[in-house]
C-alpha positions as CSV (number, residue, x, y, z in Angstrom):
1,G,2.8,14.4,-14.9
2,K,4.3,16.6,-17.5
3,A,7.6,14.7,-17.7
4,R,8.2,13.0,-21.1
5,P,10.3,9.8,-20.8
6,Q,13.3,9.7,-23.1
7,L,12.9,7.2,-25.8
8,S,15.8,4.8,-26.7
9,T,16.7,4.0,-30.3
10,I,15.9,0.4,-31.3
11,G,19.2,-1.5,-31.5
12,G,21.0,1.2,-29.5
13,T,22.9,0.6,-26.2
14,R,21.3,3.3,-24.1
15,W,18.4,1.2,-22.8
16,T,20.7,-1.8,-22.0
17,K,23.0,0.5,-20.0
18,A,20.1,2.1,-18.1
19,K,18.8,-1.4,-17.3
20,E,22.2,-2.6,-16.1
21,Q,22.7,0.5,-13.9
22,A,19.2,-0.1,-12.4
23,Q,20.1,-3.7,-11.7
24,R,23.3,-2.8,-9.9
25,S,21.6,-0.2,-7.8
26,V,18.6,-2.4,-7.0
27,R,20.9,-5.1,-5.5
28,D,22.0,-2.6,-2.8
29,L,18.4,-1.6,-2.2
30,A,17.2,-5.2,-2.0
31,A,20.0,-6.0,0.5
32,E,18.9,-3.0,2.6
33,L,15.2,-3.9,2.4
34,L,16.0,-7.5,3.4
35,S,18.2,-6.4,6.3
36,V,15.3,-4.3,7.7
37,Q,12.9,-7.2,7.2
38,A,15.4,-9.7,8.7
39,A,16.1,-7.5,11.7
40,R,12.4,-7.2,12.3
41,A,12.0,-11.0,12.0
42,T,15.0,-11.9,14.1
43,Q,15.0,-9.2,16.8
44,P,12.2,-9.9,19.3
45,G,9.9,-7.0,19.9
46,H,8.1,-6.5,23.2
47,P,5.0,-8.7,23.5
48,F,2.3,-6.6,25.3
49,S,0.0,-8.4,27.7
50,V,-3.7,-8.9,27.0
51,D,-6.2,-6.1,27.8
52,T,-6.4,-5.0,31.4
53,P,-9.6,-4.0,33.2
54,W,-8.6,-0.4,32.8
55,Q,-8.2,-0.9,29.0
56,R,-11.8,-2.3,28.8
57,E,-13.1,0.6,30.9
58,F,-11.2,3.1,28.8
59,E,-12.6,1.7,25.6
60,A,-16.1,1.7,27.0
61,S,-15.9,5.4,27.6
62,F,-15.7,6.2,23.9
63,E,-18.8,8.4,23.2
64,F,-19.5,7.1,19.7
65,E,-20.3,3.6,18.5
66,E,-17.4,2.0,16.7
67,T,-17.8,1.1,13.0
68,I,-17.3,-2.5,11.9
69,D,-13.9,-1.6,10.3
70,Q,-12.8,0.3,13.4
71,V,-13.4,-2.8,15.5
72,K,-11.4,-5.0,13.1
73,A,-8.5,-2.5,12.9
74,I,-8.4,-2.1,16.7
75,A,-8.4,-5.9,17.1
76,A,-5.7,-6.4,14.5
77,S,-3.4,-3.8,16.0
78,K,-3.8,-5.4,19.5
79,V,-2.9,-8.8,18.1
80,D,0.2,-7.3,16.5
81,M,1.2,-5.7,19.7
82,E,0.8,-8.9,21.7
83,L,3.1,-10.8,19.3
84,P,6.8,-11.1,20.2
85,K,7.9,-9.2,17.0
86,P,7.8,-5.5,16.1
87,M,4.4,-4.3,14.6
88,D,4.4,-2.4,11.3
89,R,0.7,-1.7,10.5
90,L,-0.8,0.9,8.1
91,I,-4.3,2.1,9.0
92,C,-5.7,3.5,5.8
93,G,-9.0,5.2,6.7
94,D,-10.9,8.0,5.2
95,V,-10.9,11.5,6.7
96,G,-13.1,11.5,9.8
97,F,-13.6,7.7,9.9
98,G,-12.0,7.2,13.3
99,K,-8.2,6.5,12.7
100,T,-7.3,8.5,15.8
101,E,-9.4,6.3,18.1
102,V,-7.5,3.3,16.8
103,A,-4.3,5.1,17.7
104,I,-5.5,6.3,21.1
105,R,-6.4,2.7,22.1
106,A,-3.1,1.3,20.9
107,A,-1.3,4.1,22.8
108,F,-3.3,3.4,26.0
109,K,-2.5,-0.3,25.7
110,A,1.3,0.5,25.4
111,V,1.2,2.7,28.4
112,M,-0.6,0.1,30.4
113,G,2.2,-2.3,29.4
114,G,4.8,0.1,31.0
115,K,6.1,1.5,27.7
116,Q,6.4,5.0,26.3
117,V,4.6,6.3,23.2
118,A,5.7,8.8,20.6
119,L,3.0,10.3,18.3
120,L,4.5,12.0,15.3
121,V,2.4,14.5,13.3
122,P,3.3,16.8,10.4
123,T,2.0,20.2,11.7
124,T,2.0,22.2,15.0
125,V,-1.8,22.8,14.7
126,L,-2.5,19.1,14.4
127,A,-0.1,18.3,17.3
128,Q,-1.9,20.8,19.5
129,Q,-5.3,19.2,18.6
130,H,-4.1,15.6,19.3
131,Y,-2.6,16.8,22.6
132,N,-5.9,18.3,23.7
133,H,-7.8,15.2,22.4
134,F,-5.5,12.7,24.2
135,R,-5.6,14.6,27.4
136,E,-9.4,14.8,27.3
137,R,-9.8,11.0,26.7
138,M,-7.2,10.0,29.3
139,A,-8.0,12.6,32.0
140,E,-9.3,10.0,34.5
141,Y,-6.2,7.8,34.2
142,P,-2.6,8.3,35.6
143,V,-1.1,9.0,32.2
144,R,1.3,11.9,31.6
145,I,1.0,13.4,28.1
146,E,3.4,16.2,26.8
147,L,3.6,18.3,23.7
148,M,6.8,18.9,21.7
149,S,6.2,21.7,19.0
150,R,7.1,25.3,18.4
151,F,4.0,26.2,20.4
152,R,6.2,25.3,23.4
153,T,9.1,27.5,24.7
154,T,12.7,26.2,24.6
155,K,12.6,25.8,28.4
156,Q,9.4,23.7,28.2
157,Q,10.8,21.5,25.4
158,K,14.0,20.9,27.4
159,G,11.8,19.8,30.4
160,V,9.9,17.3,28.2
161,M,13.2,15.9,26.8
162,E,14.6,15.4,30.3
163,A,11.3,13.8,31.6
164,A,11.2,11.4,28.5
165,A,14.9,10.4,29.1
166,V,14.1,9.3,32.7
167,G,10.7,7.7,31.9
168,A,8.6,10.3,33.6
169,V,6.5,11.0,30.5
170,D,4.2,8.3,29.1
171,I,3.1,9.9,25.8
172,V,4.9,12.6,23.8
173,I,3.0,14.2,20.9
174,G,5.0,16.4,18.5
175,T,6.2,17.3,15.1
176,H,9.4,15.9,13.5
177,R,11.3,17.4,16.6
178,I,10.6,14.2,18.4
179,V,12.7,12.0,16.0
180,S,15.7,14.3,16.3
181,A,18.9,12.8,17.6
182,D,18.8,14.6,21.0
183,M,15.3,13.3,21.8
184,I,15.9,10.2,23.9
185,F,13.2,7.9,25.4
186,K,14.0,5.6,28.3
187,D,11.7,2.8,27.1
188,L,9.9,3.5,23.8
189,G,7.4,0.8,22.9
190,L,5.1,2.4,20.2
191,V,5.5,5.0,17.5
192,I,2.4,6.4,15.9
193,V,2.9,8.3,12.6
194,D,-0.1,10.4,11.6
195,E,-0.3,11.5,7.9
196,E,2.9,9.8,6.9
197,Q,2.7,11.3,3.4
198,K,3.6,14.7,4.8
199,F,7.1,13.6,6.0
200,G,10.2,13.8,3.8
201,V,12.7,11.0,3.1
202,K,15.1,12.1,5.8
203,H,12.5,11.6,8.5
204,K,11.4,8.3,6.9
205,E,15.0,7.0,7.2
206,Q,14.7,7.6,10.9
207,F,11.3,5.8,11.0
208,K,13.0,2.9,9.3
209,L,15.5,2.5,12.1
210,L,12.7,2.7,14.6
211,R,10.8,0.0,12.8
212,R,13.5,-2.5,13.5
213,T,12.9,-2.5,17.3
214,V,9.6,-0.8,18.2
215,D,6.0,-1.2,17.2
216,V,5.0,1.3,14.5
217,L,1.4,2.3,13.6
218,T,0.9,4.5,10.6
219,L,-2.3,6.5,10.0
220,S,-3.2,7.9,6.6
221,A,-6.3,8.8,4.5
222,T,-4.4,8.9,1.2
223,P,-1.1,7.1,1.8
224,I,1.7,8.1,-0.5
225,P,2.2,5.6,-3.4
226,R,5.4,4.1,-1.8
227,T,3.6,3.4,1.5
228,L,0.6,1.9,-0.2
229,Y,2.7,-0.2,-2.5
230,L,4.6,-1.7,0.5
231,A,1.3,-2.5,2.1
232,L,-0.2,-4.1,-1.1
233,T,2.9,-6.2,-1.6
234,G,2.7,-7.5,2.0
235,A,5.9,-5.7,3.2
236,R,3.6,-4.0,5.7
237,D,0.3,-5.0,7.3
238,L,-2.8,-3.1,6.2
239,S,-6.1,-2.3,7.8
240,T,-8.7,-0.2,5.9
241,L,-11.5,1.8,7.5
242,E,-14.2,2.0,4.8
243,T,-17.4,2.2,6.9
244,P,-18.6,5.8,7.5
245,P,-19.7,6.9,10.9
246,Q,-23.5,6.9,11.4
247,D,-25.4,9.8,9.8
248,R,-22.3,11.0,7.9
249,L,-23.2,12.6,4.6
250,P,-20.8,12.9,1.6
251,V,-19.4,16.4,1.0
252,E,-21.0,18.1,-2.0
253,T,-18.2,19.3,-4.3
254,I,-18.8,22.3,-6.6
255,V,-16.2,23.1,-9.3
256,G,-16.4,26.5,-11.0
257,N,-14.8,29.7,-12.1
258,Y,-13.9,32.2,-9.5
259,D,-17.1,34.2,-8.8
260,E,-17.5,36.5,-5.9
261,R,-21.3,36.1,-5.9
262,V,-20.9,32.3,-5.4
263,I,-18.5,32.9,-2.6
264,R,-20.7,35.4,-0.9
265,D,-23.8,33.1,-1.2
266,A,-21.8,30.1,0.2
267,I,-20.6,32.1,3.3
268,Q,-24.0,33.6,3.8
269,R,-25.8,30.2,3.8
270,E,-23.3,28.7,6.3
271,L,-23.7,31.7,8.6
272,N,-27.5,31.5,8.4
273,R,-27.4,28.0,9.8
274,G,-24.9,28.9,12.6
275,G,-21.9,27.2,11.0
276,Q,-18.3,28.3,10.2
277,V,-16.4,28.6,6.9
278,Y,-12.8,27.8,5.8
279,F,-11.5,30.0,3.0
280,L,-8.3,28.6,1.7
281,H,-5.8,30.9,0.0
282,N,-2.3,29.5,-0.2
283,R,-0.3,32.7,-0.7
284,V,0.9,34.4,2.5
285,S,1.8,37.6,0.6
286,T,-1.8,38.3,-0.5
287,I,-3.8,36.5,2.3
288,E,-4.6,39.8,4.1
289,D,-5.9,41.4,0.9
290,V,-8.2,38.4,0.4
291,A,-9.5,38.7,4.0
292,L,-10.3,42.4,3.4
293,K,-12.1,41.5,0.1
294,L,-14.2,38.9,2.0
295,K,-15.0,41.5,4.7
296,A,-16.4,43.7,2.0
297,L,-18.4,40.9,0.5
298,V,-19.9,39.7,3.8
299,P,-19.6,42.7,6.3
300,E,-21.4,40.9,9.2
301,A,-18.9,37.9,9.2
302,R,-16.2,37.7,11.8
303,I,-13.0,36.9,9.9
304,L,-9.7,35.5,11.2
305,V,-6.4,35.0,9.2
306,G,-4.0,32.1,10.0
307,H,-0.8,30.9,8.3
308,G,2.5,29.2,9.1
309,Q,4.6,32.4,9.1
310,M,2.7,33.9,12.0
311,A,4.3,34.0,15.5
312,D,3.7,30.8,17.4
313,D,1.5,32.3,20.2
314,E,-0.4,34.4,17.6
315,L,-1.3,31.3,15.5
316,E,-2.3,29.3,18.5
317,K,-4.6,32.1,19.6
318,V,-6.2,32.3,16.1
319,M,-6.8,28.5,16.0
320,T,-8.2,28.5,19.5
321,R,-10.6,31.3,18.8
322,F,-11.9,29.6,15.6
323,V,-12.3,26.2,17.4
324,N,-14.2,27.9,20.2
325,G,-16.6,29.5,17.7
326,E,-15.4,33.1,18.2
327,A,-15.1,33.7,14.4
328,D,-17.2,32.8,11.4
329,V,-14.6,32.6,8.6
330,L,-11.0,31.4,8.8
331,V,-8.8,32.6,5.9
332,S,-5.8,30.3,5.9
333,T,-3.1,28.5,4.0
334,T,-2.8,24.6,3.9
335,I,-1.9,24.7,7.6
336,I,-5.4,23.4,8.2
337,E,-5.0,20.4,5.9
338,S,-3.9,17.7,8.3
339,G,-6.4,16.2,10.7
340,L,-8.1,19.4,12.0
341,D,-11.5,18.5,13.5
342,I,-14.0,21.2,13.9
343,P,-17.5,19.7,13.5
344,N,-19.2,23.2,13.2
345,A,-17.2,24.1,10.1
346,N,-19.1,22.7,7.1
347,T,-18.3,25.0,4.1
348,M,-14.9,25.3,2.5
349,V,-13.9,27.5,-0.4
350,I,-10.5,26.7,-2.1
351,D,-9.1,29.5,-4.1
352,R,-6.9,28.5,-7.1
353,A,-7.8,24.8,-6.7
354,D,-5.8,24.0,-9.9
355,R,-2.5,24.5,-7.8
356,F,-3.2,21.6,-5.5
357,G,-2.5,17.9,-6.0
358,L,-5.2,15.2,-5.8
359,S,-4.6,13.9,-2.3
360,E,-4.1,17.4,-1.0
361,L,-7.5,18.5,-2.4
362,Y,-9.0,15.3,-0.8
363,Q,-7.4,16.0,2.6
364,L,-8.6,19.6,2.5
365,R,-12.1,18.6,1.6
366,G,-12.0,16.3,4.6
367,R,-11.9,19.2,7.0
368,V,-15.6,19.8,6.5
369,G,-18.5,17.3,6.7
370,R,-17.3,15.8,10.0
371,Y,-20.7,15.9,11.6
372,K,-24.3,15.0,10.4
373,H,-24.8,18.3,8.6
374,Q,-24.5,18.6,4.8
375,A,-21.1,20.1,3.9
376,Y,-20.0,21.9,0.8
377,C,-16.6,22.3,-0.8
378,Y,-16.2,24.9,-3.6
379,L,-13.2,24.5,-5.9
380,M,-12.5,27.9,-7.5
381,L,-10.5,28.0,-10.7
382,P,-9.3,31.0,-12.7
383,R,-11.1,31.2,-16.1
384,H,-8.0,30.0,-18.1
385,A,-7.4,27.0,-15.9
386,Q,-10.5,25.2,-17.2
387,L,-8.4,24.6,-20.4
388,L,-5.5,23.0,-18.6
389,T,-5.5,19.2,-19.0
390,E,-3.8,18.4,-15.7
391,A,-6.1,20.6,-13.7
392,R,-9.1,19.2,-15.5
393,K,-8.1,15.6,-14.7
394,R,-7.7,16.4,-11.0
395,M,-11.0,18.2,-10.8
396,S,-12.9,15.4,-12.5
397,A,-11.2,12.8,-10.1
398,I,-12.1,14.8,-7.0
399,K,-15.7,15.1,-8.2
400,Q,-15.8,11.4,-9.1
401,Y,-14.5,10.3,-5.8
402,S,-16.9,12.3,-3.6
403,A,-18.6,9.3,-2.0
404,L,-17.7,8.4,1.6
405,G,-14.6,6.2,2.0
406,S,-12.9,7.3,-1.3
407,G,-9.5,8.0,0.2
408,F,-8.2,4.5,-0.5
409,K,-9.4,4.8,-4.2
410,I,-7.7,8.2,-4.5
411,A,-4.5,6.7,-3.2
412,M,-4.8,3.8,-5.6
413,R,-5.3,6.3,-8.5
414,D,-2.3,8.2,-7.3
415,L,-0.3,4.9,-7.3
416,E,-1.4,4.4,-10.9
417,I,-0.5,7.9,-12.0
418,R,2.8,8.4,-10.2
419,G,4.2,4.9,-9.5
420,A,5.5,4.0,-6.0
421,G,8.8,5.8,-5.9
422,N,11.8,4.4,-4.0
423,L,10.8,1.9,-1.4
424,L,13.4,3.0,1.2
425,G,15.0,6.3,0.5
426,S,15.9,8.9,-2.1
427,Q,18.9,7.5,-3.9
428,Q,17.1,5.3,-6.4
429,S,14.8,7.8,-8.1
430,G,16.9,8.3,-11.1
431,H,16.9,4.6,-12.0
432,I,13.2,4.3,-11.6
433,T,12.8,7.2,-14.1
434,A,15.2,5.5,-16.5
435,V,13.6,2.0,-16.6
436,G,10.1,2.6,-15.4
437,F,8.5,1.6,-12.1
438,D,7.1,-1.8,-13.1
439,L,10.5,-3.1,-14.4
440,Y,12.2,-1.5,-11.4
441,C,10.0,-3.6,-9.0
442,Q,10.6,-6.7,-11.0
443,L,14.4,-6.2,-10.8
444,L,14.0,-5.6,-7.1
445,G,12.0,-8.7,-6.6
446,Q,14.6,-10.8,-8.5
447,S,17.5,-9.3,-6.5
448,I,15.7,-10.2,-3.2
449,S,15.1,-13.7,-4.4
450,V,18.8,-14.1,-5.4
451,L,19.9,-12.8,-1.9
452,K,17.6,-15.3,-0.3
453,G,19.1,-18.1,-2.3
454,E,15.9,-18.8,-4.2
455,T,15.9,-19.9,-7.9
456,V,15.0,-17.0,-10.1
457,R,13.2,-17.2,-13.5
458,T,15.3,-15.1,-15.8
459,R,13.5,-12.3,-17.6
460,I,12.7,-13.2,-21.2
461,E,14.6,-10.9,-23.6
462,V,12.4,-10.1,-26.5
463,R,13.8,-9.0,-29.8
464,V,11.2,-7.4,-32.0
465,S,11.9,-7.7,-35.7
466,L,9.9,-5.2,-37.7
467,D,11.0,-6.2,-41.1
468,F,8.2,-8.7,-41.6
469,L,5.3,-6.6,-40.5
470,A,3.7,-6.3,-43.9
471,T,0.0,-6.4,-43.2
472,N,-0.9,-8.2,-46.4
473,P,1.0,-10.7,-48.6
474,G,0.3,-8.6,-51.7
475,E,2.5,-5.8,-50.4
476,E,5.5,-8.0,-50.1
477,G,4.7,-9.7,-53.4
478,S,4.1,-6.5,-55.4
479,A,7.4,-5.0,-54.2
480,K,9.5,-8.0,-55.2
481,S,7.4,-9.6,-57.9
482,D,9.5,-8.3,-60.9
483,S,12.8,-9.5,-59.5
484,R,11.3,-12.8,-58.6
485,R,9.9,-13.3,-62.1
486,S,13.2,-12.5,-63.6
487,K,14.9,-15.1,-61.4
488,S,12.5,-17.9,-61.9
489,D,8.8,-18.3,-62.7
490,S,8.8,-21.4,-60.6
491,E,10.0,-19.7,-57.3
492,P,8.0,-21.1,-54.4
493,A,5.5,-18.7,-52.8
494,L,4.9,-19.0,-49.0
495,N,1.8,-18.6,-47.0
496,I,0.4,-19.7,-43.6
497,S,-2.6,-21.9,-43.3
498,I,-4.4,-21.8,-39.9
499,P,-6.7,-24.8,-39.5
500,R,-9.8,-24.6,-37.2
501,D,-8.1,-26.7,-34.5
502,G,-5.6,-23.9,-33.8
503,C,-2.5,-25.5,-35.2
504,V,-0.3,-23.5,-37.5
505,A,1.0,-25.3,-40.6
506,T,3.4,-23.6,-43.1
507,Y,3.3,-24.8,-46.8
508,W,4.9,-23.7,-50.0
509,D,3.7,-24.2,-53.5
510,D,6.0,-26.5,-55.5
511,P,4.9,-26.8,-59.2
512,D,8.0,-29.0,-59.9
513,E,6.8,-31.7,-57.4
514,E,7.2,-35.2,-59.1
515,P,3.9,-37.0,-59.8
516,S,5.7,-40.2,-58.9
517,R,5.8,-39.1,-55.2
518,G,2.0,-39.2,-55.1
519,R,1.3,-35.5,-55.6
520,S,0.0,-33.7,-58.7
521,S,1.8,-30.8,-60.2
522,G,1.2,-27.7,-58.1
523,S,0.7,-29.6,-54.9
524,R,1.6,-28.1,-51.5
525,R,4.1,-29.6,-49.1
526,P,5.2,-28.6,-45.6
527,V,8.4,-26.5,-45.3
528,D,11.2,-28.7,-44.0
529,E,12.5,-27.3,-40.7
530,D,16.1,-28.1,-41.7
531,D,15.7,-26.2,-44.9
532,G,17.7,-23.3,-43.4
533,R,15.7,-20.7,-45.4
534,K,13.6,-18.0,-43.7
535,F,10.5,-16.6,-45.2
536,P,8.3,-13.6,-44.2
537,A,5.2,-14.9,-42.2
538,Y,1.7,-13.7,-43.1
539,L,-1.7,-14.1,-41.6
540,P,-4.5,-14.5,-44.2
541,L,-6.7,-11.4,-44.4
542,D,-9.8,-13.6,-44.0
543,Y,-8.8,-14.4,-40.4
544,V,-7.8,-10.9,-39.2
545,R,-8.7,-7.9,-41.3
546,E,-8.0,-5.0,-38.8
547,P,-4.4,-3.7,-39.4
548,S,-3.7,-2.8,-35.8
549,Q,-4.9,-6.3,-34.7
550,R,-2.7,-7.9,-37.3
551,V,0.3,-6.0,-36.0
552,E,-0.5,-7.2,-32.5
553,V,-0.6,-10.8,-33.6
554,Y,2.7,-10.5,-35.4
555,R,4.3,-9.0,-32.2
556,K,3.1,-12.0,-30.2
557,L,4.4,-14.4,-32.8
558,A,7.8,-12.6,-32.6
559,Q,7.9,-13.0,-28.8
560,V,7.0,-16.7,-29.0
561,T,9.5,-17.6,-31.8
562,D,12.4,-15.3,-30.6
């Protein structure tokens, strides 16, 4: 981002101190990471039985045809569940590629095995949608599903908690409320975390405790760098869904300056084909004014406003009306970002798109184009934002990754840009900033190896000496030629000869060489290694002429000889 790392002075002690502090702190982190992994490896999980006839019947009732990747992810999660150790699998699938179906089948398998399931989601709107979807899919089976969110009254929430404690509820779907200390399950067997990137460190610490004993399935389209890094390094199992559903078209992304005519035409075109529109304005204070402005632009449109500061029942009514097709335009904040699935909404206008992060824009764009119609996403920028470098980078990335299945690439790009952060909690972030993410991970890997009792290759300490980086022998010679001449006209001059076979031989000219030793005057002899004298080393200009390349060669020589 905009942060400028602090540079350390060459030869100073600041860098050494920062590295030592990072090494000390990383030992604690490595021990904690190992303890979690060790607990998972040693504490036996619950091995679920193979698929029951009801499981096969339930899966056959899926109204769509599974994609190849979906079939693989479902099979992998079932294998994990049937093993006698806790599952920890990340399902990385693009928006609308069928992650929820993988989760539903895993949940059904857990319930058939006599265990309870907790489905954790970041927003109340998404919790409500999952609740409706799960109930619809499992309507023909004796599975009790309950919702825990602020859409429920205190009395209803208390009833759900009591039922969960005695095992009367099979599946509880809710926001972070369900990982609070007073929420007790009688026999929890599976935790599903949807859109993990939306949860803070505090909640992740609780997930970490859960992972020791129960199966955990994490769903994400653009996993946060830390989650992705753990998956890529093998600390977690990874399944990717990259095959788009049949007839799915990529969303056409249009980036431009804020223009009311463009907005009017976009809404009008969607209304003409009987569709619905999301208009995203992420400022609650001015959202009503924006809705009035849109009403003036498109008088015939039925417009609703939805945001997180509305009363619970009011927001629920707004979302239900929009889902049921009773409105044409929903003016909302980012409350619609996570997992909302309305196939009839196929145009989205994002106001002030420069204020959103890369994965956020990607998630928002994924709310449209969830059916076979062509979908459009308009990213509206204020005129001056076109000049901002950061905004321009994000806009070009979101346009570049417009193909179906780009969520994983966006997450990888995010991992490159931001680094992975702390792998377990919040306390290490300062040390990562001080020494850099790559070095931090190397130190962590070394600490883990030491704690395991493995032999560790020590890091090579490289000392860079810049006093010999003259790019041509003449520079050194001209600076010191007068003093050398005054001392002795016969002072040896050093150069490096690089033969074709790649060996490096160092010679010096010795005009005083005795002819009796078989060499003529002015002959060249190799430098004696025990001579004790040091000379500046040069590459002949004939071999490498480009100054920057010469400097790079010298650096590599310094690393080898140090």
